[in-house]
C-alpha positions as CSV (number, residue, x, y, z in Angstrom):
1,M,-10.2,1.1,-7.1
2,I,-7.3,1.2,-9.5
3,N,-9.6,1.5,-12.5
4,A,-11.4,4.4,-10.9
5,Y,-8.1,6.2,-10.5
6,F,-6.6,5.5,-13.9
7,D,-9.8,5.7,-16.0
8,T,-10.9,9.2,-15.0
9,P,-10.3,12.0,-17.4
10,S,-8.4,13.9,-14.7
11,N,-7.1,12.0,-11.8
12,H,-7.5,15.1,-9.6
13,D,-11.3,15.3,-10.3
14,T,-11.9,12.1,-8.3
15,D,-12.1,12.3,-4.5
16,H,-9.6,9.7,-3.3
17,S,-9.5,10.9,0.3
18,L,-11.5,7.9,1.4
19,T,-9.1,5.3,-0.1
20,P,-6.6,3.8,2.3
21,I,-3.8,4.1,-0.2
22,D,-2.9,7.4,-1.9
23,L,-3.0,6.2,-5.5
24,H,-1.8,9.5,-6.8
25,F,1.4,9.1,-4.7
26,L,1.9,5.5,-5.6
27,S,1.3,6.2,-9.3
28,S,3.8,9.0,-9.2
29,Q,6.3,6.7,-7.5
30,A,5.8,4.1,-10.2
31,G,6.2,6.5,-13.1
32,H,2.5,6.4,-13.8
33,D,2.9,2.8,-15.0
34,R,-0.5,1.1,-14.3
35,Q,1.0,-2.4,-14.4
36,L,3.7,-1.5,-12.0
37,V,1.1,0.0,-9.6
38,E,-0.9,-3.1,-9.7
39,E,2.1,-5.3,-9.1
40,L,3.2,-3.1,-6.2
41,L,-0.3,-3.3,-4.7
42,R,-0.2,-7.1,-5.0
43,M,3.2,-7.3,-3.3
44,F,1.9,-4.9,-0.6
45,V,-1.1,-7.0,0.2
46,K,1.0,-10.2,0.4
47,Q,3.5,-8.5,2.7
48,V,0.9,-7.0,4.9
49,R,-0.8,-10.4,5.4
50,S,2.5,-12.0,6.3
51,L,3.5,-9.2,8.7
52,A,0.0,-9.0,10.3
53,N,0.2,-12.7,10.9
54,T,3.5,-12.3,12.6
55,V,2.2,-9.5,14.8
56,N,-0.9,-11.4,15.7
57,R,0.8,-14.8,16.4
58,E,4.4,-14.2,17.5
59,E,5.1,-14.3,21.2
60,D,8.6,-12.9,20.9
61,M,8.1,-9.1,21.4
62,E,11.3,-8.3,19.5
63,A,9.9,-10.1,16.4
64,V,6.6,-8.3,16.8
65,L,8.3,-4.9,17.0
66,R,10.4,-5.7,13.9
67,A,7.3,-6.8,12.0
68,A,5.4,-3.7,13.1
69,H,8.3,-1.5,12.0
70,T,8.5,-3.2,8.6
71,L,4.7,-2.9,8.2
72,K,4.9,0.9,8.9
73,G,7.6,1.3,6.2
74,T,5.8,-0.9,3.7
75,A,2.6,1.2,4.2
76,R,4.5,4.4,3.8
77,A,6.2,3.2,0.6
78,V,2.8,2.8,-1.1
79,G,1.2,5.8,0.4
80,A,-1.1,3.9,2.8
81,A,-2.8,5.7,5.6
């Protein structure tokens, strides 16, 4: 997915509307640094897995709400839908 975004002659020529993450937004946020985008995506995936695990297994509703709120912010930071 990242290669398709970075390897096109014009990033605007490719339809990215079906991707769950707005790579144009994320790339812009990362100063168009491909390595930084990849690192941010790795960190995002790691955090989403951890937060989803908390939401799915935690019995304390306050902890679930905190994890869900953090997940929402994390998704927004990378341009995830």
